[in-house]
C-alpha positions in Angstrom: 6.7 40.5 -31.8 2.7 40.2 -31.7 1.5 39.6 -27.7 -1.8 38.5 -28.6 -2.6 34.8 -29.4 -2.1 34.0 -32.9 -5.5 33.2 -35.3 -4.6 29.9 -35.9 -4.2 29.0 -31.7 -8.4 29.0 -31.5 -10.1 27.8 -28.3 -10.4 24.2 -29.1 -9.5 21.8 -26.7 -6.2 19.8 -27.5 -6.8 16.4 -28.2 -3.4 14.5 -27.6 -4.8 11.1 -30.1 -5.2 13.4 -32.7 -2.1 15.6 -32.7 0.8 14.7 -35.3 4.4 14.1 -34.0 6.6 16.7 -34.6 10.4 17.7 -33.3 11.5 20.0 -31.0 15.5 20.5 -31.6 17.0 17.3 -30.6 13.8 15.9 -29.3 10.9 13.8 -31.0 7.7 14.5 -29.5 4.7 11.9 -30.1 1.6 13.6 -28.4 -0.7 10.6 -28.9 1.7 8.3 -26.9 2.8 11.5 -24.4 6.0 10.6 -25.1 9.2 12.7 -25.7 12.3 10.9 -27.1 15.8 11.9 -27.8 18.7 9.4 -28.5 16.6 6.5 -28.1 15.4 7.6 -24.7 12.0 7.8 -23.7 10.2 10.0 -21.3 6.5 9.7 -20.5 4.7 13.4 -20.0 1.5 13.9 -18.0 -1.2 14.8 -20.3 -1.8 18.5 -18.9 2.0 18.7 -19.9 2.2 17.4 -23.1 -1.2 19.4 -24.0 0.6 22.6 -22.8 3.7 21.8 -25.0 1.4 21.2 -28.0 -0.2 24.8 -27.6 3.0 26.4 -27.1 4.6 24.8 -29.9 1.8 25.2 -32.5 1.8 28.9 -31.7 5.3 29.2 -33.5 6.8 31.3 -31.1 4.0 33.8 -30.3 3.3 34.4 -26.7 0.2 32.1 -25.1 -1.7 33.6 -22.5 -2.9 31.6 -19.6 -6.5 31.8 -20.6 -5.6 30.4 -23.8 -3.9 27.5 -21.8 -6.7 27.1 -19.4 -9.2 26.9 -22.7 -7.1 24.4 -24.5 -5.5 22.5 -21.8 -7.9 22.5 -19.2 -11.3 22.7 -21.1 -12.0 26.0 -20.0 -12.5 25.0 -16.2 -11.5 27.1 -13.4 -8.0 25.8 -12.1 -5.5 27.1 -9.8 -2.4 29.1 -10.7 -0.3 26.3 -9.5 -1.9 24.0 -12.1 -0.4 26.1 -15.0 2.6 26.8 -13.0 4.0 23.2 -12.5 3.3 22.2 -16.4 5.4 25.0 -17.4 8.1 24.2 -14.8 7.5 20.4 -16.0 8.8 21.6 -19.5 11.7 23.7 -18.1 13.0 20.8 -16.6 12.6 18.7 -20.0 14.6 21.8 -21.6 17.5 21.7 -19.0 17.9 18.0 -19.8 18.8 18.4 -23.2 15.5 19.6 -25.0 17.2 22.3 -26.7 14.7 25.0 -26.1 13.5 27.3 -23.7 10.0 28.5 -22.3 9.7 32.2 -21.2 7.4 33.8 -19.0 6.1 37.4 -20.2 5.2 38.8 -17.3 1.4 39.7 -16.9 0.8 38.2 -20.4 1.8 34.5 -20.8 4.3 32.1 -22.2 6.6 31.8 -25.0 8.7 28.5 -26.5 12.0 29.2 -28.2 13.6 26.6 -30.2 17.1 26.2 -30.6 18.9 27.2 -27.7 18.9 27.7 -24.1 18.8 31.5 -23.7 18.3 33.2 -20.5 14.9 33.3 -19.2 13.3 36.3 -18.4 12.9 37.3 -14.5 9.7 36.4 -14.2 10.6 32.8 -14.9 10.5 31.6 -11.4 9.6 28.2 -9.8 6.1 27.3 -9.3 6.5 27.3 -5.7 7.8 30.7 -5.7 5.2 31.8 -8.1 1.9 30.8 -6.4 3.5 31.2 -2.8 1.5 28.0 -2.0 3.8 24.8 -2.1 5.7 25.0 1.5 8.6 22.8 -0.1 11.3 25.0 -0.7 13.2 24.8 -3.6 17.1 24.8 -3.5 18.3 27.5 -5.9 21.8 28.4 -7.2 22.4 32.1 -8.7 25.3 32.8 -11.3 26.0 36.4 -11.9 28.2 37.5 -14.5 29.8 40.8 -14.3 28.8 44.0 -16.3 29.0 47.8 -15.5 25.5 48.4 -16.2 22.1 46.5 -15.3 21.5 45.7 -18.7 24.9 44.3 -19.1 24.5 42.0 -16.2 21.1 40.9 -17.5 22.5 40.0 -20.8 25.6 38.0 -19.7 23.8 36.6 -16.7 22.2 32.8 -16.4 19.4 33.3 -14.4 17.8 30.9 -12.2 19.2 27.5 -13.0 16.7 25.5 -11.1 17.6 22.4 -9.4 14.5 21.0 -7.8 14.6 18.2 -6.0 12.0 15.9 -4.0 11.7 16.8 0.0 13.1 14.3 2.3 10.7 12.5 4.4 7.2 13.1 2.5 4.7 11.0 2.4 0.7 10.8 1.3 -2.5 9.6 2.6 -5.6 9.2 0.4 -8.9 10.1 1.9 -12.0 8.2 0.9 -13.6 10.2 -2.1 -16.9 11.3 -1.5 -19.6 9.8 -3.5 -21.8 12.5 -5.3 -23.6 10.2 -7.1 -26.8 10.6 -4.9 -26.9 6.6 -4.7 -25.8 5.2 -1.4 -25.6 1.9 -3.6 -22.4 3.9 -5.2 -20.5 4.0 -2.3 -18.4 0.9 -3.4 -17.7 2.7 -6.5 -16.1 5.9 -4.9 -14.4 3.8 -2.1 -12.7 1.7 -5.1 -11.5 4.4 -6.8 -10.2 5.8 -3.7 -8.3 2.5 -3.3 -7.4 2.4 -7.1 -5.7 5.9 -6.9 -3.8 4.9 -3.8 -2.6 1.6 -5.5 -1.1 3.8 -8.2 0.5 6.0 -6.1 1.9 3.3 -4.3 3.8 2.2 -7.3 5.8 5.3 -7.3 9.2 4.2 -5.7 10.3 7.6 -4.1 6.2 8.0 -2.7 5.5 6.5 0.4 1.7 6.1 0.5 0.4 5.7 4.1 -3.0 4.6 5.7 -4.1 2.6 2.8 -6.7 1.4 5.3 -6.8 3.4 8.2 -7.9 6.1 6.1 -11.1 4.9 5.8 -11.5 5.4 9.5 -12.1 9.1 8.4 -14.9 8.0 5.8 -17.7 10.3 6.3 -15.9 12.8 8.6 -15.0 16.5 8.3 -12.3 17.9 10.1 -8.7 19.6 9.8 -6.9 18.1 7.1 -3.7 19.1 9.3 -4.7 17.1 12.5 -6.0 14.1 10.0 -2.7 13.9 8.2 -0.7 14.1 11.1 -2.6 11.1 12.7 -2.0 9.4 9.4 1.8 10.0 9.6 1.0 11.9 6.2 2.8 14.9 4.9 0.0 15.5 2.1 -3.7 14.6 2.1 -5.4 13.8 -1.3 -9.2 13.8 -1.0 -11.7 14.2 -3.5 -15.2 13.3 -4.8 -16.5 10.8 -7.4 -19.9 11.4 -9.4 -21.1 8.2 -11.5 -24.0 8.0 -13.7 -24.9 5.1 -16.4 -21.9 6.1 -18.8 -20.1 8.7 -17.3 -17.7 9.8 -14.3 -16.4 13.1 -12.8 -13.6 12.7 -10.4 -12.6 15.8 -8.7 -9.5 15.7 -6.3 -6.9 17.8 -4.8 -3.6 17.5 -2.6 -3.4 19.2 0.5 -0.1 19.9 2.6 -0.8 18.7 6.2 1.9 21.2 7.4 0.3 24.5 5.9 -3.3 23.1 4.9 -2.2 24.9 1.7 -3.8 23.5 -1.6 -0.9 22.1 -3.8 -2.6 20.7 -6.6 -6.5 20.4 -7.6 -8.1 18.9 -11.0 -11.0 17.6 -12.0 -11.8 15.2 -14.7 -15.2 14.4 -16.6 -14.9 11.4 -18.9 -16.5 8.3 -20.4 -16.8 5.5 -17.8 -14.5 3.5 -20.2 -11.7 6.1 -19.5 -11.3 5.5 -15.7 -8.3 3.9 -15.7 -6.7 6.9 -17.6 -8.3 9.0 -15.0 -6.6 7.0 -12.5 -3.3 7.3 -14.2 -3.6 11.2 -14.9 -4.4 11.7 -11.0 -1.3 9.7 -10.0 0.9 11.3 -12.4 -0.2 14.7 -11.6 0.3 14.3 -8.1 3.9 13.0 -8.8 4.6 15.9 -10.7 3.2 18.2 -7.8 5.6 16.9 -5.2 8.5 16.4 -7.7 8.7 12.7 -7.5 9.9 10.8 -10.4 7.8 8.1 -11.6 10.6 5.6 -11.8 8.6 3.7 -14.8 10.3 1.9 -17.7 9.6 2.2 -20.8 5.9 1.5 -22.1 5.0 1.2 -18.2 1.7 2.8 -16.6 1.0 3.1 -13.3 -2.6 2.1 -14.1 -2.6 -0.3 -16.9 -6.0 -0.6 -18.9 -6.8 -3.7 -16.9 -10.1 -4.8 -18.4 -12.8 -3.4 -21.0 -15.8 -5.1 -19.2 -17.0 -2.3 -17.1 -19.2 -4.8 -15.2 -16.3 -6.7 -14.2 -14.4 -3.6 -13.1 -17.6 -2.6 -10.8 -17.9 -6.0 -9.5 -13.9 -6.1 -8.7 -14.4 -2.8 -6.8 -17.2 -4.4 -5.1 -15.0 -7.0 -3.8 -12.4 -4.6 -2.9 -14.8 -2.9 -0.2 -15.4 -6.6 0.9 -12.1 -7.7 1.4 -10.9 -4.4 3.3 -13.7 -5.4 5.7 -12.4 -9.0 5.9 -15.5 -10.4 4.5 -14.1 -13.1 2.5 -17.6 -15.3 2.5 -18.8 -12.5 -0.2 -15.6 -11.7 -1.6 -14.6 -14.8 -2.7 -18.1 -15.9 -4.8 -18.0 -12.5 -6.1 -14.2 -12.2 -7.3 -14.9 -16.1 -8.7 -17.9 -14.8 -11.1 -15.4 -12.0 -12.0 -12.5 -14.4 -13.3 -15.2 -16.7 -15.0 -16.7 -13.8 -16.9 -13.2 -12.1 -17.3 -10.5 -14.6 -17.4 -7.7 -12.2 -18.3 -8.5 -9.7 -15.1 -5.1 -10.2 -13.4 -6.1 -7.6 -10.2 -9.1 -9.8 -9.9 -7.2 -13.1 -9.7 -4.6 -11.6 -7.0 -7.2 -10.6 -4.9 -8.8 -13.7 -5.2 -5.9 -15.6 -4.2 -5.4 -13.3 -0.9 -8.9 -13.7 -0.2 -8.5 -18.0 -0.2 -5.6 -17.4 2.5 -7.6 -16.0 5.3 -11.1 -17.6 4.5 -9.4 -21.1 4.9 -9.2 -20.7 8.4 -12.5 -19.4 9.2 -13.7 -23.0 9.6 -14.2 -25.2 12.5 -12.5 -27.9 10.9 -9.2 -26.5 12.5 -10.4 -28.1 15.8 -12.8 -30.5 14.8 -12.6 -34.0 13.1 -9.2 -35.5 12.0 -5.8 -34.2 11.0 -6.7 -35.9 7.9 -10.1 -34.2 7.4 -8.7 -30.7 8.3 -5.8 -31.0 5.4 -8.4 -31.5 2.9 -10.1 -28.3 3.8 -6.9 -26.1 3.8 -5.4 -27.9 1.3 -8.3 -27.5 -1.2 -8.0 -23.8 -0.1 -4.2 -23.7 -0.6 -4.5 -25.2 -4.2 -7.2 -22.8 -5.3 -5.2 -19.8 -3.7 -1.9 -21.1 -5.6 -3.8 -21.2 -8.9 -5.5 -18.1 -9.0 -1.8 -16.1 -7.9 -0.3 -18.1 -10.9 -3.2 -17.1 -13.1 -2.6 -13.2 -11.8 1.2 -13.5 -12.4 0.8 -15.0 -16.0 -1.0 -11.8 -16.7 1.0 -9.6 -14.8 4.4 -10.7 -13.3 4.9 -7.5 -11.1 1.9 -8.0 -9.6 3.1 -7.7 -5.7 0.0 -9.3 -4.4 -0.1 -12.5 -6.4 3.6 -12.7 -5.0 2.7 -12.5 -1.3 -0.1 -15.0 -1.7 2.4 -17.5 -2.9 4.8 -16.6 -0.1 2.0 -17.4 2.7 0.8 -20.6 0.7 4.4 -21.5 0.9 5.2 -21.3 4.4 1.9 -23.3 5.2 3.5 -26.0 3.2 6.8 -25.7 5.2 8.3 -24.6 2.4 10.5 -21.6 4.0 12.9 -21.0 1.3 10.0 -20.4 -1.2 8.1 -18.2 1.0 11.1 -16.0 1.4 11.7 -15.7 -2.0 8.2 -14.8 -2.7 7.8 -12.2 -0.1 11.2 -10.9 -1.5 9.4 -10.6 -4.7 6.4 -8.9 -3.3 8.5 -6.3 -1.4 10.5 -5.5 -4.0 7.4 -4.8 -6.0 5.6 -2.8 -3.4 7.8 -2.1 -0.1 4.8 -0.3 1.9 2.1 -2.8 1.2 0.9 -3.0 4.5 -0.7 -6.4 4.0 2.4 -7.9 3.0 4.2 -6.4 5.5 2.0 -8.0 8.2 2.2 -11.5 6.5 5.9 -11.2 6.1 6.3 -10.5 9.9 3.8 -13.1 11.1 3.9 -15.9 8.8 7.4 -15.7 8.4 10.0 -13.8 10.5 7.5 -14.5 13.7 7.2 -18.2 13.2 10.7 -18.4 12.5 11.9 -16.8 15.9 13.5 -13.7 14.3 11.3 -11.7 16.8 13.7 -8.5 16.6 13.6 -8.4 12.8 9.7 -8.9 13.1 9.3 -6.1 15.6 11.0 -3.7 13.2 8.4 -4.6 10.5 5.8 -4.0 13.2 7.0 -0.3 13.8 7.2 0.1 10.0 3.5 -1.1 9.8 2.5 1.1 12.6 3.7 4.2 11.0 1.8 3.0 7.8 -1.6 1.9 9.2 -2.1 3.3 12.6 -5.8 2.6 13.3 -6.2 -1.4 11.6 -7.6 -3.5 14.5 -5.9 -7.2 12.8 -2.6 -4.9 12.6 -2.4 -3.8 16.2 -3.2 -7.9 17.0 -0.3 -8.8 15.3 1.8 -6.3 16.9 0.7 -7.5 20.4 2.3 -10.9 19.9 5.4 -9.7 19.1 5.3 -7.5 22.2 4.5 -10.6 24.0 7.0 -12.3 22.5 9.6 -9.6 23.4 8.3 -9.9 26.8 6.6 -6.6 26.7 3.4 -8.1 28.6 2.1 -4.8 29.9 2.4 -3.1 26.8 0.8 -6.3 24.8 -2.0 -5.8 27.2 -2.8 -2.4 26.9 -2.6 -2.6 23.1 -5.4 -5.3 23.1 -7.4 -3.7 25.4 -7.8 -1.1 22.5 -9.1 -3.4 20.0 -12.7 -4.4 19.5 -13.5 -7.3 21.3 -15.3 -8.8 17.9 -11.9 -8.7 16.3 -10.8 -12.4 15.3 -8.7 -13.9 17.9 -8.4 -11.0 20.2 -10.1 -12.1 23.3 -8.3 -15.5 23.6 -4.9 -13.7 22.8 -5.9 -11.2 25.7 -6.5 -14.1 27.9 -3.0 -15.4 27.1 -1.6 -12.1 27.6 -3.4 -11.6 31.1 -2.0 -15.2 32.1 1.5 -14.1 31.0 1.3 -11.7 33.3 -0.2 -13.6 36.4 -3.4 -12.3 36.3 -5.4 -15.5 36.2 -8.9 -15.0 37.4 -9.0 -12.0 34.6 -7.9 -14.4 32.0 -10.4 -17.2 33.0 -13.4 -14.6 32.7 -12.4 -13.4 29.3 -12.4 -17.0 28.3 -15.8 -17.3 29.8 -17.2 -14.7 28.0 -15.9 -16.1 24.4 -19.1 -16.9 22.1 -19.2 -20.8 21.1 -20.1 -20.8 17.7 -17.6 -21.9 14.8 -15.0 -21.2 14.3 -14.1 -21.2 18.2 -13.3 -24.0 20.2 -16.3 -25.7 22.0 -17.8 -24.3 25.5 -16.3 -27.5 27.1 -12.9 -26.8 26.4 -13.5 -23.2 27.3 -14.6 -24.3 30.6 -11.7 -26.7 31.1 -9.1 -24.0 30.5 -10.9 -21.4 32.7 -11.1 -23.9 35.4 -7.5 -24.6 35.1 -6.5 -20.9 35.0 -8.4 -20.3 38.3 -6.0 -22.9 39.7 -2.9 -21.3 38.5 -0.1 -21.0 39.7 -0.9 -24.5 41.4 0.5 -27.2 39.4 -1.7 -29.7 38.1 -1.2 -33.5 39.0 -0.6 -36.3 36.0 0.0 -33.8 33.4 -0.3 -36.6 31.0 -3.8 -37.2 31.6 -5.1 -33.8 31.2 -7.6 -33.3 28.4 -6.6 -31.8 24.9 -8.2 -28.1 25.0 -8.2 -27.4 21.1 -6.8 -24.0 20.6 -6.3 -23.3 24.8 -3.7 -25.9 25.5 -1.5 -22.4 26.1 -3.0 -22.6 29.7 -1.0 -25.7 30.5 2.2 -23.0 30.7 0.6 -21.7 33.9 -0.1 -24.8 35.9 3.2 -27.0 35.5 2.4 -28.8 32.5 4.4 -26.8 29.5 4.9 -30.1 27.3 1.3 -30.1 27.1 1.4 -26.7 25.7 2.8 -27.7 22.7 -0.3 -29.8 21.2 -1.5 -26.5 19.6 1.6 -25.5 17.7 1.7 -29.5 16.6 -1.7 -29.4 15.5 -1.3 -26.3 13.2 2.2 -28.0 11.9 0.4 -31.4 11.0 -2.4 -29.6 9.1 -1.0 -29.1 5.6 -1.9 -25.7 4.3 -3.5 -24.4 7.3 -2.6 -21.1 9.2 -0.1 -21.0 12.3 -1.6 -19.2 14.9 -0.3 -20.8 17.6 3.3 -21.4 16.3 3.4 -17.7 16.5 3.5 -17.6 20.2 6.1 -20.1 20.9 9.1 -17.5 21.2 7.4 -15.5 24.1 8.7 -15.8 28.0 5.6 -17.5 28.5 7.1 -20.8 26.5 10.6 -20.2 28.0 10.3 -23.7 29.9 8.5 -25.6 26.7 11.4 -24.3 24.6 13.6 -26.5 27.0 11.7 -29.9 26.0 12.5 -32.4 23.6 9.0 -32.1 22.3 9.8 -28.4 21.3 13.2 -29.6 19.6 11.3 -32.1 17.7 8.6 -29.8 16.4 11.1 -27.2 15.2 12.9 -30.2 13.3 9.6 -31.2 12.0 8.4 -27.9 10.9 12.0 -27.4 8.8 13.1 -24.4 10.7 16.5 -26.1 12.1 17.7 -26.6 8.5 16.5 -23.0 7.5 18.6 -21.8 10.6 21.6 -23.6 9.8 21.5 -22.4 6.0 20.7 -18.4 7.1 21.1 -17.7 10.5 20.0 -18.5 14.0 17.1 -16.8 15.2 17.3 -14.7 18.6 16.8 -17.5 21.1 18.4 -20.2 19.6 21.8 -21.4 18.5 24.1 -24.6 17.3 25.3 -27.3 19.8 28.3 -28.8 18.1 27.4 -30.0 14.5 23.9 -31.6 15.0 22.3 -30.4 17.8 20.9 -27.2 19.2 19.4 -25.4 22.3 16.8 -22.4 22.7 17.0 -20.3 25.6 
């Protein structure tokens, strides 16, 4: 056999789109679709793997060198040994599953594809992890050795190296912000957006937990030991990279690093036309799944990154909006997305993000505190209607959009529809079980409001492992700690959060009051800024004055003023009944967030929960009906057939 590359192989790069289909044993191979079919079953191959398969097949049994594979499948760029090894390993797995061919390693020369039967592999045919010595994940092996008197007879009769690689337990990936190499600081949004897009694509792989989706941006512009960074993010692997963009082309380079050893597990570069940006993201995500031996979990025809828009301006505006959304800047996020969907009404991700943006934006208004209940309901109702419309548009275009389901869930709960809220949250979490925003909303807006505090805490623990550095997530965790009676832990957590994080100062004042540290709590209230959406300075001063008098009881509680957001102080001056004013106002405003309701399950509200006012409140909220159907919360239980009590 001629061990040189055959003359027809050439050095031209394999263009999958132009390759004709062919049969390989029982397999029908379609390079242009990157599909392999057998008995009606389809399997999608990564682009590099399909290119390698095409090169080996076209060689018609001749040996193909590594240099030729690099030239024809990697455009001649410098790639690590592991890139080729993993492609060969992937083809051998395809052969083992009934491909009726074998890929032989010719030591120090190259590879050869043999159709028609799984012949014993060469002794050099080893797992990519062993061949490179780079991947710290050990692959289990089974050896079957059939007897013979001579080494030659032994080799002829043995079935060598029947590999059974499996996804290692406990793996997780964090994607660090890609570096902007465009030379234009104004393109930071693009490199950040590509980071989030690749993160979102990886998050769709069921068996690959993606951690630090937001927390990873703590490391933007910083250098450090990736092993240390990975451990801080609870990630066993870290993906880092760079983005260079000009008017019509993009170049994305990425590398996957083990946080245990610091070894580079995979690396590649992609130099494409800008309109191919979705294909690049798909290629990166699939390559990482292949490197970690994680199944994609896709159904026939599905992609991790569908070609969602052909309008490059819409896509860039969407990436700008992602950066603003991550910064919780809804005032700029919403008009940008509204322009995007007006220009490109079939762009599902933009609709879904718009739906999510409307929900918190509705709370950033003084109308929660000022004016009548009717005026506030008009304000919040308008946002709720917009959020519902945007979410339904997203689901019309993409029924598997988890963010749209999460937005519908939150809106349903703000309308007191606990059943729909539960169902929509379930849909969202089935589609993306590790989305931290959805998990936080599920814990806060559903479990937390209904009093399922222990279940809520388990979700908080999961979010903490996924996102250790996000201030608003820490704030919500602090509320759960307060409701569990872990007041000091809540105070310490709140003191770690920047004071300009929304609602943190007033929550810290509440926590200090629950700990009996009334002077400190009063000082916190007096330090609050006065402009909207904060309550008035008069309310703050009155609340601080009452706290400085605590724990002395007030006289004539019924004559005390409504403190609009600070009525919790009445818990500590002997008027627990009055503390229900804020939860009642939250409940009365249809479509409004429920920040005050989340606090009613802690020890500070114990006396309030004994009042008839509290019982009427949970009845009016529809909670009792939900409890009777789905189970009572931690602190409440039925009394007879028509009554209940909360401890």
